[in-house]
C-alpha positions in Angstrom: 115.6 -102.8 -211.1 117.6 -102.4 -207.9 115.9 -100.1 -205.3 117.7 -100.8 -201.9 119.7 -97.6 -201.5 116.5 -95.6 -201.4 115.3 -97.4 -198.3 118.6 -96.6 -196.6 118.2 -93.0 -197.3 114.7 -93.0 -195.9 115.9 -94.7 -192.7 118.8 -92.3 -192.4 116.4 -89.3 -192.7 114.3 -90.8 -189.9 117.3 -91.0 -187.5 118.6 -87.5 -188.0 116.1 -85.9 -185.5 117.1 -88.5 -183.0 120.8 -87.7 -183.5 120.1 -84.0 -183.1 118.2 -84.6 -179.9 121.0 -86.7 -178.4 123.5 -84.1 -179.4 121.5 -81.3 -177.7 121.2 -83.4 -174.5 124.9 -84.1 -174.5 125.7 -80.3 -175.0 123.4 -79.5 -172.1 125.1 -82.0 -169.8 128.6 -80.7 -170.9 127.6 -77.1 -170.2 126.8 -77.9 -166.5 129.7 -80.3 -166.0 132.3 -77.9 -167.5 131.4 -74.2 -167.0 133.5 -71.5 -168.6 136.7 -70.4 -166.7 135.2 -67.0 -165.8 132.2 -68.7 -164.2 134.1 -71.3 -162.3 134.2 -70.8 -158.5 137.6 -69.5 -157.2 139.7 -72.2 -155.5 141.0 -71.3 -152.1 144.8 -70.9 -151.9 146.5 -73.9 -150.5 147.4 -73.6 -146.8 150.7 -75.1 -145.7 151.5 -75.9 -142.1 154.0 -73.5 -140.4 156.3 -76.5 -139.7 156.7 -77.0 -143.5 157.9 -73.4 -144.0 159.9 -72.6 -140.9 162.4 -74.8 -139.1 161.1 -75.3 -135.6 163.2 -73.8 -132.8 164.3 -76.0 -129.9 162.2 -75.6 -126.8 163.4 -72.8 -124.5 163.9 -73.0 -120.8 160.9 -71.9 -118.7 160.9 -68.2 -117.8 161.9 -67.5 -114.2 159.3 -66.3 -111.8 158.5 -62.6 -112.1 160.2 -60.6 -109.3 159.0 -57.0 -108.6 162.0 -54.7 -108.7 162.8 -52.8 -105.5 162.1 -49.1 -105.9 164.0 -46.9 -103.5 161.8 -44.6 -101.5 162.3 -40.9 -102.1 162.1 -38.8 -98.9 159.8 -35.8 -98.9 161.4 -32.4 -99.0 161.8 -31.1 -95.5 160.8 -27.5 -95.5 162.2 -26.8 -92.1 165.8 -27.3 -93.2 168.1 -24.3 -93.0 168.2 -23.6 -96.8 164.4 -23.3 -97.0 163.8 -21.0 -94.0 161.0 -18.6 -95.0 161.6 -15.0 -94.0 159.1 -12.3 -95.0 156.6 -9.8 -93.5 154.5 -12.7 -92.1 157.4 -14.9 -91.0 159.9 -12.7 -89.1 163.3 -14.1 -88.2 164.4 -14.2 -84.6 166.8 -11.4 -83.7 169.3 -13.9 -82.3 169.4 -16.1 -85.4 173.0 -17.1 -86.0 175.1 -19.1 -88.5 178.8 -19.6 -89.3 179.8 -16.9 -91.8 182.4 -17.0 -94.6 183.8 -13.7 -95.6 184.2 -12.8 -99.3 187.1 -10.9 -100.9 185.1 -7.7 -100.8 184.2 -8.0 -97.1 180.6 -9.3 -97.6 179.7 -12.3 -95.5 177.5 -15.4 -96.4 176.5 -18.6 -94.6 179.4 -21.0 -95.2 177.0 -23.7 -96.2 176.1 -21.9 -99.4 179.5 -20.5 -100.2 180.8 -23.4 -102.4 177.7 -23.1 -104.7 178.0 -19.3 -104.7 181.6 -19.5 -105.7 180.8 -22.0 -108.5 178.1 -19.8 -109.8 180.2 -16.7 -109.9 183.1 -18.5 -111.6 180.7 -19.9 -114.2 179.3 -16.4 -114.9 182.8 -14.9 -115.2 183.8 -17.8 -117.5 181.2 -16.4 -120.0 183.2 -13.1 -120.0 180.7 -11.3 -117.7 181.4 -9.2 -114.6 179.1 -10.0 -111.7 179.5 -8.0 -108.5 178.1 -9.0 -105.0 177.3 -5.6 -103.6 175.4 -6.8 -100.5 175.0 -10.1 -98.6 174.6 -10.7 -94.9 173.1 -7.8 -92.8 172.7 -7.8 -89.1 169.4 -6.9 -87.5 170.9 -3.5 -86.6 172.1 -2.8 -90.1 168.6 -3.7 -91.5 167.0 -1.4 -89.0 169.3 1.4 -90.1 168.5 1.0 -93.8 164.7 0.7 -93.1 164.6 3.8 -90.9 166.6 5.8 -93.5 164.0 4.9 -96.2 161.1 5.9 -93.8 162.7 9.3 -93.1 163.2 9.9 -96.8 159.5 9.3 -97.5 158.4 11.3 -94.5 160.5 14.3 -95.8 158.4 14.2 -99.0 155.2 14.8 -97.0 154.1 11.2 -96.3 152.5 10.5 -92.9 154.5 8.3 -90.6 152.3 5.3 -91.1 152.2 5.7 -94.9 156.0 6.2 -95.0 156.5 3.0 -93.0 154.2 1.0 -95.2 155.7 2.3 -98.4 159.3 1.8 -97.1 158.5 -1.8 -96.3 157.8 -2.5 -100.0 161.4 -1.6 -100.9 163.4 -2.2 -97.7 162.4 -5.1 -95.5 161.3 -4.3 -91.9 164.0 -5.4 -89.5 163.6 -9.1 -88.7 161.8 -9.8 -92.1 164.9 -9.5 -94.4 166.4 -12.5 -96.0 169.8 -10.8 -95.7 169.8 -11.7 -92.0 169.9 -15.3 -93.1 173.3 -15.0 -94.8 171.7 -16.8 -97.8 170.7 -13.8 -99.8 172.8 -11.4 -101.8 172.4 -8.6 -104.2 174.3 -9.2 -107.4 174.7 -6.5 -110.1 176.6 -6.0 -113.3 179.9 -4.2 -113.0 178.7 -1.9 -115.8 175.4 -1.1 -114.1 175.4 -1.1 -110.3 172.0 0.6 -109.9 169.4 -1.3 -107.8 166.5 -0.7 -110.1 164.7 -2.5 -112.9 167.3 -1.5 -115.5 169.3 -4.3 -113.9 167.3 -7.0 -115.7 168.6 -5.8 -119.1 172.3 -6.4 -118.1 174.2 -9.3 -119.5 174.9 -10.5 -115.9 171.3 -10.6 -114.9 170.2 -12.4 -118.1 172.8 -15.1 -117.4 171.8 -15.4 -113.7 168.1 -15.6 -114.4 168.7 -18.4 -116.8 171.4 -20.3 -114.8 171.3 -19.4 -111.1 169.0 -22.4 -110.3 171.7 -24.8 -111.5 173.8 -23.7 -108.5 170.9 -23.6 -105.9 169.9 -20.0 -106.2 166.6 -18.4 -107.2 165.6 -14.9 -108.2 163.8 -14.3 -104.9 161.5 -11.5 -105.9 160.4 -12.1 -109.5 158.1 -9.8 -111.6 154.4 -10.2 -110.9 154.8 -11.8 -107.4 154.8 -8.7 -105.2 151.4 -9.5 -103.7 152.7 -12.9 -102.6 156.2 -11.9 -101.5 155.3 -8.5 -100.1 158.4 -7.1 -101.9 158.7 -5.2 -105.2 160.3 -6.8 -108.3 164.1 -7.0 -107.6 166.0 -8.3 -110.5 169.2 -8.4 -108.5 168.2 -10.2 -105.3 169.2 -13.9 -105.2 168.5 -16.4 -102.5 170.1 -19.8 -101.9 167.6 -22.7 -101.4 169.7 -25.7 -102.5 170.0 -27.2 -105.9 167.0 -29.5 -105.7 164.5 -26.9 -104.5 165.9 -24.3 -106.9 165.4 -26.6 -109.9 161.8 -27.3 -108.9 161.0 -23.6 -108.3 162.5 -22.6 -111.6 160.6 -25.4 -113.5 157.3 -24.5 -111.8 157.8 -20.7 -112.3 156.8 -19.9 -108.7 158.3 -17.9 -105.9 159.5 -19.4 -102.6 156.2 -18.7 -100.8 154.2 -20.5 -103.5 156.7 -23.4 -103.6 156.5 -24.0 -99.8 152.7 -23.6 -99.7 152.2 -26.0 -102.7 154.3 -28.9 -101.5 
């Protein structure tokens, strides 16, 4: 009887555990050698040299040596010049102060040096359909003395003492020698439709234009509101003074009066 195949089956059964073991070892090795994609470490993006992406530029010529530009010096404002002469209670003007006058069409006189800018300002104001009127400009020492004394007498007639009348009059009419009108650089400008020298003047079209644009022509509102303690004069929304275009622009931008401007420079 032939029995060889049975031996082969027995040998095959003995080798199965060995095959299973080898297969397990192989699976273990494969798991470490080839991990799943989601567990594989990220690969850094390739880096290419700049020369491979951008065509190199030809070498440029060496930059010239740096040279510091010349900055022109700006001279300081000279406050002793004629257009910045300060005249007030504490800075009286000499009685013999003189200048070359230019007479206006209505007979008023001004310093000829401010006349071109005054004419330009008046022309510009009229070009807006307005009617400015220069009712007062240069006054001699004698004329100022006459106006001041008239104001003193008026107050004294109301019962004021002489000293009180003089002090009160000085707030509205400058004491002779302390009036800017003696410079020939100050003028009272009113609206043709309102020629009253009082605070109602500020509401006229002429004054609104002058307050906004006079500085462009070298003039300032000399006695602005809220500055009486500094100027010694009440608010006068009709009194303009020539100081030159540069100074007028600075005074307007800073919102100061002439005394503050000169003290602050």
